[in-house]
C-alpha positions in Angstrom: -34.6 -6.0 -11.5 -38.3 -5.9 -12.7 -40.6 -3.8 -10.6 -37.8 -1.7 -9.1 -36.0 -0.8 -12.4 -37.7 2.6 -12.5 -36.2 4.1 -9.5 -33.0 2.2 -8.7 -29.7 3.7 -10.1 -27.4 1.6 -12.2 -25.0 1.0 -9.3 -27.9 0.1 -7.0 -29.1 -2.5 -9.5 -25.7 -4.0 -9.6 -25.5 -4.1 -5.8 -29.0 -5.6 -5.6 -28.2 -8.4 -8.1 -25.1 -9.4 -6.1 -27.1 -9.1 -2.9 -29.6 -11.7 -4.3 -26.6 -14.0 -5.1 -25.8 -14.0 -1.4 -22.6 -12.0 -1.6 -21.2 -10.3 1.4 -20.4 -6.5 1.5 -16.7 -7.3 0.9 -17.5 -9.6 -2.0 -19.8 -7.0 -3.5 -17.0 -4.4 -3.1 -14.5 -6.7 -4.8 -16.9 -7.5 -7.7 -17.7 -3.9 -8.4 -14.3 -2.4 -7.7 -15.5 -0.1 -5.0 -14.9 0.3 -1.2 -16.8 -1.3 1.6 -18.1 2.1 2.7 -19.4 2.7 -0.8 -21.3 -0.6 -0.7 -22.8 0.3 2.6 -23.9 3.7 1.2 -25.6 2.0 -1.8 -27.3 -0.6 0.5 -28.6 2.2 2.7 -30.2 3.9 -0.3 -31.5 0.6 -1.5 -33.2 -0.2 1.8 -34.8 3.3 1.8 -36.2 2.9 -1.7 -37.5 -0.6 -1.0 -38.9 0.6 2.3 -37.1 -2.1 4.3 -34.8 -2.0 7.3 -32.6 -5.1 6.9 -30.7 -7.2 4.5 -33.1 -10.1 4.8 -36.1 -7.9 4.0 -34.3 -6.4 1.0 -33.6 -9.9 -0.4 -37.2 -11.0 0.1 -38.5 -7.9 -1.5 -36.1 -8.1 -4.4 -36.6 -11.8 -4.8 -40.4 -11.4 -5.1 -40.1 -8.8 -7.7 -37.7 -10.9 -9.9 -39.2 -14.3 -9.3 -36.0 -15.6 -7.8 -37.7 -16.3 -4.5 -40.0 -18.8 -6.2 -37.1 -20.6 -7.9 -35.3 -20.9 -4.5 -38.3 -22.0 -2.3 -36.6 -25.3 -1.6 -33.7 -23.5 0.0 -34.8 -22.1 3.4 -33.7 -18.8 4.7 -31.8 -20.5 7.5 -29.9 -22.8 5.0 -29.0 -19.8 2.8 -27.8 -17.9 5.8 -25.7 -20.8 7.0 -24.2 -21.4 3.5 -23.4 -17.7 3.0 -21.9 -17.4 6.5 -19.7 -20.5 5.8 -18.5 -19.4 2.4 -18.2 -15.8 3.5 -16.2 -16.8 6.5 -13.8 -18.9 4.4 -13.5 -16.0 1.9 -12.7 -13.5 4.7 -10.1 -15.9 6.2 -8.4 -16.4 2.9 -8.4 -12.6 2.3 -6.9 -12.0 5.8 -4.1 -14.5 5.0 -3.4 -12.8 1.6 -3.3 -9.4 3.3 -0.8 -10.6 5.9 1.3 -12.0 3.1 1.2 -8.7 1.3 2.4 -6.9 4.4 5.3 -9.3 4.6 6.1 -8.8 0.9 6.0 -5.0 1.3 8.4 -5.2 4.2 10.8 -7.4 2.4 10.6 -5.3 -0.8 11.4 -2.2 1.3 14.5 -3.9 2.9 15.8 -4.8 -0.6 15.2 -1.4 -1.9 16.9 0.3 1.1 20.0 -1.9 0.8 20.1 -1.2 -3.0 19.7 2.5 -2.4 22.8 2.6 -0.2 24.9 1.5 -3.1 22.9 3.6 -5.6 23.5 6.7 -3.4 27.2 6.0 -3.0 27.7 5.5 -6.8 25.8 8.6 -7.8 27.5 10.7 -5.1 30.9 9.7 -6.4 29.8 10.4 -10.0 28.3 13.8 -9.2 31.3 14.9 -7.0 33.5 14.6 -10.1 31.4 17.1 -12.1 33.2 20.5 -11.8 31.0 23.7 -12.0 32.5 27.2 -11.9 30.0 29.0 -9.8 31.5 32.5 -10.4 31.4 32.1 -14.2 28.0 30.5 -14.4 26.0 30.8 -11.2 22.7 29.6 -12.8 24.3 26.2 -13.4 24.7 25.6 -9.7 20.9 25.7 -9.2 20.4 23.5 -12.2 23.0 21.1 -10.9 21.5 21.1 -7.4 18.0 20.4 -8.9 19.3 17.6 -11.1 21.3 16.1 -8.2 18.2 16.2 -5.9 16.2 14.4 -8.6 18.9 11.8 -9.1 19.4 11.2 -5.4 15.7 11.1 -4.3 13.7 10.6 -7.5 14.0 6.8 -7.2 11.9 7.0 -4.1 8.9 7.4 -6.4 9.3 3.7 -7.1 8.3 2.6 -3.5 5.7 5.4 -3.5 3.8 4.3 -6.6 4.2 0.5 -7.0 2.9 -0.5 -3.6 0.1 2.1 -3.6 -1.2 0.9 -7.0 -0.8 -2.8 -6.2 -2.5 -2.6 -2.8 -5.4 -0.5 -4.1 -5.8 -3.1 -6.8 -6.0 -5.8 -4.2 -8.0 -4.2 -1.4 -9.8 -1.3 -3.1 -9.1 0.7 0.1 -7.3 4.1 0.0 -6.1 3.7 3.7 -4.5 0.4 3.1 -2.7 1.7 0.0 -1.2 4.5 2.0 -0.2 2.1 4.7 1.5 -0.1 2.2 3.7 2.8 1.0 4.5 3.7 4.6 5.6 0.1 5.4 7.8 0.0 2.3 9.4 3.3 3.1 10.1 2.4 6.8 11.5 -1.0 5.9 13.6 0.7 3.2 15.2 3.0 5.8 15.8 -0.2 8.0 17.4 -2.0 5.0 19.6 1.0 4.3 21.0 1.1 7.8 21.3 -2.7 8.1 23.4 -2.6 4.9 25.4 0.2 6.3 26.2 -1.7 9.6 27.1 -4.9 7.7 29.5 -3.1 5.4 31.0 -1.2 8.3 31.5 -4.2 10.5 32.2 -7.0 8.1 33.3 -5.6 4.7 35.0 -2.3 5.5 34.3 1.2 4.3 37.0 3.7 3.1 38.8 5.4 6.0 36.7 3.4 8.5 38.6 0.0 8.4 39.3 0.2 12.1 35.6 -0.6 12.7 35.9 -4.1 11.2 34.9 -6.7 13.7 37.3 -9.3 12.3 40.1 -6.8 11.6 42.9 -5.7 13.9 41.2 -4.2 16.9 42.6 -1.4 19.0 42.2 -1.1 22.8 39.2 1.3 22.3 37.5 -0.8 19.6 34.3 -1.5 21.4 34.1 1.9 23.0 34.5 3.5 19.5 31.6 1.3 18.3 29.5 2.3 21.3 30.0 5.9 20.5 29.6 5.5 16.7 26.4 3.4 16.7 24.0 5.9 18.4 25.4 8.9 16.5 25.9 7.5 13.0 23.3 4.7 12.9 20.5 4.7 15.6 19.7 8.4 15.7 19.8 8.8 11.9 17.7 5.7 11.5 15.1 7.1 13.9 15.2 10.5 12.1 14.7 9.0 8.6 12.0 6.7 9.9 10.0 9.7 11.0 10.6 11.3 7.6 9.5 8.0 6.0 6.3 7.9 7.9 5.4 11.6 7.1 6.7 11.9 3.6 5.9 8.3 2.7 2.4 8.7 4.0 1.9 11.9 2.0 3.4 10.3 -1.2 1.2 7.2 -0.6 -1.9 9.4 -0.2 -1.2 11.3 -3.4 -0.4 8.3 -5.5 -3.2 6.2 -4.1 -5.7 9.1 -4.5 -4.7 9.7 -8.1 -4.9 6.0 -8.9 -8.3 5.7 -7.1 -9.6 8.7 -9.1 -8.3 7.1 -12.4 -10.0 3.8 -11.6 -13.3 5.4 -10.7 -13.2 7.5 -13.9 -12.2 4.6 -16.2 -13.7 1.7 -14.2 -10.4 0.0 -14.9 -8.3 -2.2 -12.5 -4.9 -3.4 -13.6 -4.8 -7.2 -14.0 -3.4 -9.1 -11.0 
């Protein structure tokens, strides 16, 4: 900027330069690593300082002050608008496709995590059940054991709370979408856990529950037993843990996304894609 250098902030100058390049708000946000609402905030301040009321007037005013308007006289305002609208539309379409693909990846990653967690939970439960603690002789150890057990059982859920939050914020620069990514992963993880449970129960066999095998020897009440078991052991628990996933996953996603967003703003660093 030339004439306006004296009263535009550093960020406003960056926004103005990208504005002169014909970038859309979303493209400016991606280029500067900030949210769309932050871009709108800087544009509003920019308009006020330039004493203009529209994007076109701001471009004309800035262009005159920098000489860019003279260099681009051969390109009419209509042509520029048409070009920007075409390239901007293609960019938005591409970003929408990428976003939908990310939601699919989050969902599939959650399914895999949930299925793996079923086996992880079973193995750790067997391991911890073999540890003998004499509560009467050492009561403090029971609290330590419970704390360690809790961390072992549920600490792994930090993985689907941190990774999708960081990755989505890196891609979209939006806190709300980062939180939503974590919630999707957690809900699909619950689904993956219970899908794995049903498959093992019906087709592989679980200890002391072999009579639920679909291809095993069926008793006269086989399907009635399944009809009683499924709501009680599968459906209602799935529903309960889905609600927990939305609430706790949303909170975990908000915390991790907020911390990462704060770190990015402080360091102006985005992890490489």
